[in-house]
C-alpha positions as MATLAB code, in Angstrom:
seq = 'MIVLMMYSTLELMQEIAAKSQARRLALNLTQAGLCKRSGVSLAVIRQFEQSGRISLESLVKIALALGCEGGFLSLFQTREQEEEVSIDTLLKRSQKRKRGRVT';
ca = [
      90.096  172.418 -167.778;
      94.502  171.649 -168.499;
      95.253  168.035 -170.616;
      98.143  167.107 -169.966;
      99.338  164.535 -173.003;
     102.887  162.804 -171.942;
     103.939  161.155 -175.040;
     106.804  158.866 -175.060;
     109.521  159.758 -177.834;
     108.502  156.762 -179.665;
     104.088  157.608 -179.412;
     105.639  161.115 -180.433;
     107.502  160.021 -183.412;
     104.144  157.664 -184.410;
     101.861  160.155 -183.754;
     103.101  162.761 -186.139;
     103.633  160.379 -188.990;
     100.052  159.399 -188.362;
      98.971  163.223 -188.491;
     101.431  163.119 -191.972;
      99.919  160.358 -193.912;
      95.902  161.379 -192.887;
      97.043  164.837 -194.028;
      98.259  163.322 -197.419;
      95.501  160.918 -197.740;
      92.818  163.635 -197.052;
      94.947  165.635 -200.220;
      93.946  162.398 -202.519;
      98.246  161.800 -202.836;
      99.830  158.476 -203.091;
     103.172  158.256 -201.572;
     105.022  158.694 -204.736;
     102.866  161.934 -205.418;
     104.510  163.258 -202.430;
     107.927  162.223 -203.311;
     107.706  164.020 -206.451;
     106.024  167.301 -204.207;
     108.423  167.051 -201.337;
     111.742  166.261 -203.483;
     111.642  163.349 -200.779;
     112.639  159.768 -201.549;
     109.756  157.095 -201.872;
     111.623  155.074 -199.264;
     112.333  157.783 -197.345;
     108.287  158.668 -196.601;
     107.090  154.934 -196.686;
     109.990  154.708 -193.508;
     108.556  157.284 -191.671;
     104.665  156.130 -192.062;
     105.397  153.115 -191.341;
     108.256  153.795 -187.710;
     108.382  157.370 -187.816;
     111.488  157.923 -188.339;
     112.856  160.557 -190.647;
     115.079  163.936 -190.404;
     114.137  167.022 -189.687;
     115.087  168.039 -193.235;
     113.210  165.626 -194.477;
     110.276  166.554 -192.209;
     109.910  170.526 -193.116;
     109.741  169.468 -197.001;
     107.464  167.008 -196.569;
     105.107  169.365 -194.289;
     105.979  172.451 -196.819;
     104.356  169.739 -199.917;
     101.353  169.657 -197.898;
     100.764  173.067 -196.678;
     101.961  172.015 -192.636;
     104.819  173.750 -192.154;
     103.585  176.430 -189.942;
     103.333  174.031 -186.439;
     107.807  174.762 -187.051;
     107.134  178.252 -186.306;
     105.220  177.666 -183.185;
     107.956  174.854 -181.883;
     109.818  176.252 -178.726;
     108.073  179.577 -178.278;
     109.479  181.996 -175.375;
     106.883  182.244 -172.525;
     107.015  186.070 -174.267;
     105.982  184.416 -177.163;
     103.017  182.300 -175.551;
     101.331  184.548 -173.484;
     100.919  188.714 -173.712;
     102.566  190.451 -171.775;
     103.156  193.950 -170.811;
     105.454  196.403 -172.085;
     105.938  197.674 -168.217;
     106.544  193.262 -167.697;
     108.482  193.241 -170.278;
     111.004  195.792 -168.899;
     111.352  194.067 -165.159;
     112.431  191.050 -166.664;
     115.961  190.684 -167.091;
     118.003  190.401 -170.244;
     117.389  187.476 -172.931;
     119.272  184.963 -172.132;
     122.533  183.531 -173.973;
     122.862  180.407 -173.075;
     121.936  177.704 -170.910;
     122.984  177.086 -167.506;
     124.881  173.652 -166.845;
     122.906  171.912 -163.860;
];
């Protein structure tokens, strides 16, 4: 069974913020404690938890502080990385693309 979840940009940002807040609370950290641990200002953490808006750099710092950095490494995987393929299949595929194509 395949489950597809479609999010708008805002919904995805808010979901990430809610999960970050839940993780912070599970670790029994205050926003001020996360501020000290991550190096992200308290104002940015508050804004993030309320609106979902944050820079990538601050999000990565928060993820590191909460022990959740592994998720970033799986973003934007290629098909080869998502599924196991045989060596023969890999050899038959064309060269790795170095640029996008304008469509």
